[in-house]
C-alpha positions as CSV (number, residue, x, y, z in Angstrom):
1,M,75.8,66.9,25.9
2,R,75.4,64.3,23.2
3,M,74.3,60.9,24.5
4,P,76.4,57.9,23.4
5,V,74.9,54.9,21.7
6,V,74.5,52.0,24.0
7,R,73.7,48.5,22.8
8,S,71.0,46.5,24.6
9,T,70.3,42.8,24.6
10,F,66.9,43.4,23.1
11,L,68.1,45.5,20.3
12,V,70.7,42.9,19.3
13,L,68.0,40.3,19.6
14,L,65.6,42.3,17.4
15,L,68.2,42.9,14.7
16,A,69.2,39.2,14.8
17,L,65.5,38.2,14.6
18,A,65.0,40.5,11.6
19,G,68.0,39.0,9.9
20,A,66.9,35.5,10.6
21,L,63.4,36.2,9.3
22,V,64.9,37.5,6.1
23,A,67.3,34.6,5.7
24,C,64.5,32.1,6.4
25,S,61.8,33.7,4.3
26,P,60.7,32.2,1.0
27,A,62.0,35.4,-0.7
28,A,65.5,34.4,0.2
29,S,65.4,31.4,-2.1
30,T,62.5,32.1,-4.3
31,P,62.5,35.5,-6.0
32,A,58.8,35.3,-6.9
33,A,57.7,34.8,-3.3
34,T,55.6,37.3,-1.4
35,P,57.8,40.4,-0.5
36,R,59.2,40.6,3.1
37,P,57.4,42.8,5.5
38,R,58.3,46.4,5.0
39,A,60.0,46.6,8.5
40,F,62.7,44.2,7.4
41,E,63.5,45.8,4.0
42,T,66.4,48.1,3.4
43,P,65.0,51.6,2.6
44,S,66.1,53.5,-0.5
45,P,67.6,56.9,0.2
46,P,64.8,59.5,-0.3
47,A,65.3,62.8,-1.9
48,T,66.6,65.6,0.2
49,P,63.8,68.0,1.2
50,Q,63.6,71.3,-0.7
51,G,65.2,74.0,1.2
52,Q,67.6,71.7,3.1
53,A,71.2,71.8,1.8
54,P,72.3,68.3,0.9
55,D,75.8,69.1,2.0
56,D,74.9,70.3,5.5
57,D,77.9,68.6,7.1
58,T,77.0,69.7,10.6
59,I,73.6,68.1,10.6
60,A,74.9,65.0,8.8
61,T,77.8,64.6,11.2
62,T,75.6,65.0,14.3
63,L,73.2,62.4,13.1
64,L,75.8,59.9,12.0
65,A,77.6,60.3,15.4
66,A,74.3,59.4,17.1
67,G,74.0,56.3,14.9
68,I,71.2,57.8,12.7
69,M,71.4,57.6,8.9
70,P,70.2,60.9,7.4
71,T,69.9,59.4,4.0
72,Q,66.9,57.3,5.3
73,W,64.9,60.5,5.8
74,R,63.2,63.3,3.9
75,T,62.9,65.2,7.2
76,D,63.7,68.9,7.3
77,F,66.4,68.7,10.0
78,T,67.0,72.5,9.8
79,K,63.7,72.9,11.7
80,R,63.9,71.7,15.3
81,S,63.0,72.7,18.8
82,V,65.5,70.5,20.6
83,P,69.3,69.9,20.0
84,L,69.9,67.1,17.6
85,E,72.5,65.9,20.1
86,E,69.8,64.8,22.4
87,I,68.4,62.3,19.9
88,V,70.2,59.0,19.7
89,S,69.6,55.7,17.8
90,G,68.1,53.0,19.9
91,G,69.5,50.3,17.5
92,P,66.7,49.5,15.1
93,R,66.5,51.6,12.0
94,K,63.5,53.5,10.6
95,D,60.5,51.2,10.9
96,G,62.7,48.5,12.2
97,I,60.1,48.2,15.0
98,P,57.0,47.9,12.8
99,A,53.9,49.9,13.6
100,I,50.6,48.2,13.0
101,D,48.7,50.0,10.3
102,N,45.7,47.7,9.7
103,P,45.0,46.2,13.1
104,K,42.7,43.2,13.4
105,F,40.5,42.6,16.5
106,V,39.0,39.6,18.1
107,P,36.2,39.1,20.7
108,V,37.0,38.9,24.4
109,A,36.1,35.2,24.5
110,E,38.7,34.4,21.8
111,A,41.4,36.6,23.4
112,S,41.0,34.9,26.7
113,S,42.5,31.8,25.2
114,W,45.9,33.6,25.0
115,L,45.7,36.4,27.5
116,A,46.3,35.6,31.2
117,P,44.0,37.4,33.8
118,R,46.8,39.6,35.2
119,E,48.4,40.6,32.0
120,P,48.4,44.4,31.3
121,V,46.2,45.8,28.5
122,L,45.6,49.4,27.4
123,A,41.8,50.1,27.6
124,L,40.4,52.7,25.3
125,E,36.8,53.8,24.8
126,L,35.6,56.4,22.2
127,N,32.0,57.0,21.3
128,G,30.9,53.6,22.6
129,D,33.7,51.7,20.8
130,V,35.7,49.8,23.5
131,R,39.0,48.2,22.7
132,A,41.9,46.6,24.5
133,Y,45.5,46.7,23.3
134,P,47.5,43.9,25.0
135,V,51.0,45.0,26.0
136,Q,52.3,41.7,24.8
137,V,51.6,42.9,21.3
138,L,52.4,46.6,21.9
139,I,55.8,45.8,23.3
140,W,56.9,44.5,19.8
141,H,55.3,47.3,17.7
142,E,55.1,50.4,19.9
143,I,52.5,52.1,17.6
144,V,49.1,51.1,16.4
145,N,47.4,53.4,13.8
146,D,43.7,52.8,14.3
147,V,40.2,54.3,14.0
148,V,38.1,54.0,17.2
149,G,34.6,55.3,17.4
150,G,35.1,57.0,14.1
151,R,38.2,58.9,15.2
152,P,41.7,58.2,13.9
153,V,44.0,57.5,16.7
154,A,47.6,56.6,17.4
155,V,48.0,54.1,20.2
156,T,51.6,54.2,21.4
157,Y,53.8,52.4,24.0
158,C,57.4,53.0,24.9
159,P,58.8,50.0,26.8
160,L,61.9,51.9,28.0
161,C,59.7,54.4,29.7
162,N,56.7,52.1,30.4
163,T,54.5,54.8,28.9
164,A,51.3,54.0,27.0
165,I,49.6,57.1,25.5
166,V,46.8,57.5,23.0
167,F,46.7,60.5,20.6
168,D,44.1,62.0,18.3
169,A,45.7,61.4,14.9
170,A,44.0,64.5,13.4
171,L,46.2,67.6,13.8
172,P,44.7,70.9,15.1
173,D,44.7,72.2,11.5
174,G,42.6,69.2,10.4
175,R,45.3,67.1,8.7
176,Q,45.2,63.4,9.5
177,V,48.5,61.7,10.1
178,T,49.8,58.1,10.7
179,F,52.9,57.2,12.6
180,G,55.9,55.0,12.4
181,T,58.9,54.4,14.6
182,T,62.1,56.3,13.9
183,G,64.2,53.8,15.8
184,N,65.5,56.8,17.8
185,L,65.2,57.9,21.4
186,R,65.3,61.1,23.3
187,F,65.9,60.6,27.0
188,S,65.0,57.0,26.4
189,D,61.6,58.0,25.1
190,L,60.1,56.8,21.8
191,V,60.6,59.3,19.0
192,M,57.9,58.7,16.4
193,Y,57.6,60.2,12.9
194,D,54.5,61.0,10.9
195,R,54.5,59.5,7.4
196,Q,53.0,62.6,5.8
197,T,55.9,65.0,6.5
198,E,58.4,62.8,8.3
199,S,58.5,65.2,11.2
200,W,59.8,63.6,14.4
201,W,57.5,63.6,17.5
202,Q,58.3,63.1,21.2
203,Q,55.9,60.4,22.6
204,I,55.6,61.6,26.2
205,T,54.9,65.3,25.3
206,G,53.1,64.7,22.0
207,E,55.1,67.5,20.4
208,A,56.8,67.6,17.0
209,I,60.5,68.3,17.8
210,V,62.1,68.0,14.3
211,G,60.8,68.7,10.8
212,E,58.1,70.6,9.0
213,L,55.6,70.4,11.8
214,V,58.0,71.4,14.6
215,G,56.0,72.9,17.5
216,S,52.8,71.2,16.6
217,R,51.1,69.2,19.4
218,L,48.9,66.2,19.3
219,R,45.8,66.0,21.4
220,F,45.9,63.3,24.2
221,I,43.0,60.9,24.6
222,P,42.4,59.3,28.1
223,A,43.2,55.6,28.3
224,S,44.0,53.2,31.2
225,M,46.5,50.4,31.7
226,V,44.7,47.7,33.6
227,S,44.7,43.9,33.9
228,W,43.0,41.7,31.3
229,D,40.7,40.5,34.0
230,E,39.6,44.0,34.8
231,F,38.9,44.8,31.2
232,M,37.0,41.6,30.3
233,K,34.8,41.8,33.3
234,A,33.9,45.4,32.5
235,H,33.6,45.0,28.8
236,P,32.7,41.4,27.8
237,D,31.6,42.6,24.4
238,G,34.7,44.7,23.8
239,K,37.3,44.2,21.0
240,V,40.9,43.0,21.5
241,L,43.9,43.7,19.3
242,S,44.7,40.4,17.6
243,K,48.1,38.7,17.5
244,A,47.5,38.3,13.7
245,T,49.6,41.2,12.8
246,G,51.4,39.7,9.8
247,Y,54.7,39.6,11.7
248,P,56.1,36.3,13.2
249,L,57.0,37.8,16.5
250,P,57.0,36.0,19.9
251,Y,54.0,37.7,21.4
252,G,53.7,37.0,25.1
253,E,57.4,37.2,25.6
254,N,59.2,40.2,27.2
255,P,62.3,41.2,25.1
256,Y,63.5,43.5,27.9
257,L,64.1,40.9,30.6
258,G,64.4,42.5,34.1
259,Y,64.4,46.0,32.7
260,D,62.4,47.4,35.5
261,T,64.6,46.1,38.2
262,R,67.7,48.0,37.4
263,Q,68.9,51.5,36.2
264,P,67.5,52.3,32.7
265,F,70.1,51.6,30.0
266,L,70.2,54.1,27.1
267,Y,69.3,57.0,29.4
268,Q,71.7,59.8,29.9
269,G,70.1,63.0,31.1
270,P,69.2,65.0,34.2
271,E,68.4,62.9,37.2
272,D,65.7,63.7,39.8
273,N,66.6,61.8,42.9
274,R,63.3,62.4,44.7
275,L,62.3,58.9,43.6
276,T,64.3,56.0,42.2
277,A,64.6,56.1,38.4
278,I,62.4,53.1,37.7
279,E,59.7,53.9,40.3
280,R,56.3,53.5,38.7
281,V,54.2,56.7,39.0
282,V,50.8,57.8,37.7
283,T,50.9,61.4,36.7
284,V,48.4,64.1,36.1
285,A,49.1,67.5,34.6
286,V,46.8,70.6,34.7
287,G,48.2,73.5,32.8
288,E,51.8,74.0,33.9
289,E,51.3,72.1,37.1
290,A,51.9,68.3,37.5
291,V,51.8,65.7,40.2
292,A,53.2,62.2,40.4
293,F,51.7,59.5,42.6
294,P,54.3,56.7,43.3
295,F,53.0,53.2,43.1
296,S,54.9,52.4,46.3
297,V,52.7,55.0,48.1
298,L,49.5,53.9,46.4
299,E,50.1,50.3,47.6
300,K,49.5,51.7,51.1
301,E,47.0,54.3,50.2
302,P,44.9,52.9,47.3
303,V,42.5,55.8,47.1
304,V,43.7,59.4,47.0
305,H,41.6,62.5,46.6
306,Y,43.7,65.4,45.3
307,T,43.3,68.9,43.9
308,L,45.7,70.3,41.3
309,G,45.1,73.9,40.2
310,E,41.3,74.0,39.8
311,Q,41.0,70.3,39.0
312,S,39.8,67.9,41.7
313,F,40.2,64.2,41.0
314,V,40.5,60.8,42.7
315,V,43.2,58.2,42.1
316,F,42.3,54.5,42.3
317,Y,45.0,51.8,42.7
318,R,44.6,48.0,42.8
319,M,47.0,45.1,42.8
320,G,46.5,42.4,40.2
321,T,48.4,43.6,37.1
322,T,51.8,42.1,36.1
323,S,54.9,44.0,35.0
324,A,55.5,43.5,31.2
325,L,59.2,44.2,31.8
326,D,60.1,41.7,34.4
327,T,60.2,38.0,33.5
328,T,60.5,36.5,30.0
329,D,56.8,35.4,30.2
330,I,54.8,38.6,30.6
331,A,52.0,36.7,32.2
332,Q,54.4,35.5,35.0
333,G,55.7,39.0,35.8
334,R,55.5,40.3,39.3
335,D,52.4,42.1,40.4
336,V,52.9,45.9,40.2
337,G,49.2,47.0,40.2
338,A,47.3,49.4,38.1
339,T,45.6,52.8,38.4
340,G,42.7,54.9,37.3
341,V,42.1,58.7,37.7
342,F,38.6,60.2,37.6
343,V,36.5,63.2,38.4
344,P,34.7,62.2,41.6
345,R,31.1,62.9,40.4
346,A,28.3,60.6,39.4
347,D,24.6,60.7,39.4
348,G,24.6,64.5,39.8
349,R,26.6,64.5,43.1
350,T,30.2,64.7,44.3
351,L,31.4,61.4,45.8
352,T,34.2,60.5,48.2
353,F,35.9,57.1,48.1
354,R,37.7,54.7,50.3
355,A,39.5,51.4,50.1
356,H,37.5,48.5,51.7
357,G,39.7,45.5,51.6
358,E,40.6,45.0,47.9
359,E,37.5,46.9,46.8
360,I,37.0,50.6,46.2
361,V,33.7,52.0,47.5
362,D,32.1,55.4,47.8
363,N,31.2,56.8,51.2
364,E,27.8,58.2,50.1
365,T,26.1,55.0,48.8
366,D,28.6,52.1,49.5
367,S,28.6,51.3,45.8
368,T,31.6,49.3,44.6
369,W,33.7,50.7,41.7
370,N,36.2,49.2,39.4
371,L,39.5,50.6,38.1
372,L,37.8,51.8,34.9
373,G,35.5,54.1,36.9
374,E,32.3,52.1,36.8
375,A,30.1,51.2,39.7
376,V,29.8,47.4,39.6
377,S,27.4,46.9,42.5
378,G,25.3,49.0,44.9
379,P,22.8,51.8,44.4
380,L,25.0,53.4,41.7
381,K,25.6,50.3,39.7
382,G,26.1,51.2,36.0
383,Q,27.1,54.8,36.8
384,R,30.5,55.9,35.4
385,L,33.0,58.5,36.5
386,E,34.5,60.9,33.9
387,P,38.2,59.9,33.3
388,V,41.0,62.3,33.9
389,L,43.9,62.4,31.5
390,H,46.7,60.5,33.2
391,A,49.5,58.0,32.3
392,N,51.8,55.5,34.1
393,H,55.5,56.2,33.7
394,F,58.8,55.3,35.1
395,W,59.8,58.3,37.3
396,F,62.9,59.2,35.3
397,S,61.1,59.4,32.0
398,W,58.4,61.8,33.4
399,A,60.7,63.9,35.5
400,V,63.1,64.8,32.7
401,F,60.2,66.4,30.7
402,K,58.3,67.8,33.8
403,P,61.0,68.6,36.3
404,H,58.7,70.8,38.5
405,T,56.3,67.9,39.1
406,K,55.1,67.6,42.7
407,V,55.5,64.2,44.3
408,Y,52.7,62.9,46.4
409,R,54.2,61.3,49.6
410,G,51.0,60.1,51.3
411,Q,48.7,61.6,53.9
412,E,50.5,63.5,56.6
């Protein structure tokens, strides 16, 4: 069933902002001025890809009915793994939400002047290169094309699903790709496109769903959403994505006011009523199996040991991280907490953990551990746990793609 286009306050705001920026820019009155950012330009219709009939009325009609302009794309729409009817415009056009292609970074000390301690950041470490991507920036751009520890990566965030995922930007066949935003959604989740073939990719699954690369999958890279305070204490020498992006956007403000306190707008698809739609969950998948740990359960049980398939892991949870989708000022959002998932082994031994007040300690040595899996005091100070691939989602956005997910209900 085709999903209807639904307007949101933010999308209207973003389009209005784009128009205002264009109208107020020097280019509006002085032809010789610096060109406007690409995100606010009107794209020229590209050539139709070879092998795709330009008069394919069925494809064109389907896309137009969903609010998508096929003339903006050189995508091969004849190749797809999902019905085009499941893809709908979210409002902004192609690159209307501008990806960051040349990210700048600042030291932790400088970022502390504009990041509040409880604000959420996405923490990523590769080959000793440690970086934080503040959600107050990601929420306006959704994609950062970066190179971390010598590896090309795509750092992605879908506000409507509250899903932050990092991908290896080198395809399995060795080709390197960079990503932009299509402006489209499938089950409310970000649909990205690679600039090399203009294939469309589903963010949550990391799979190409339309175009030349259909069926290809990106490799996931472990990353954790934690508070700024957690990151800066663990990595005082880390790098932080700067607000100097080249776009005059109101970083620090939430354009989706109160989004996580009501039913998700723009979503129409299967419903899984085992949890409320916007319940926050941390999920782990092993092969075809998956499990979701609701934040509401983790608030009462901050440490969970679990085995899924042949993978044993431990889930950490701690309060102290704000919702980016609650109040206008992200720093003032309500406390929703944050998680980490790890293999419970360090220093050559298997460990078991427990919550001790607001701290997480291991039973074997009484060392204290942070949400990034590092012992910060005790006999194991400096030891680190191996991260397990996981992500935080709203329940509806995970369940629609992984309907057979088990839901952890707490200890019996």
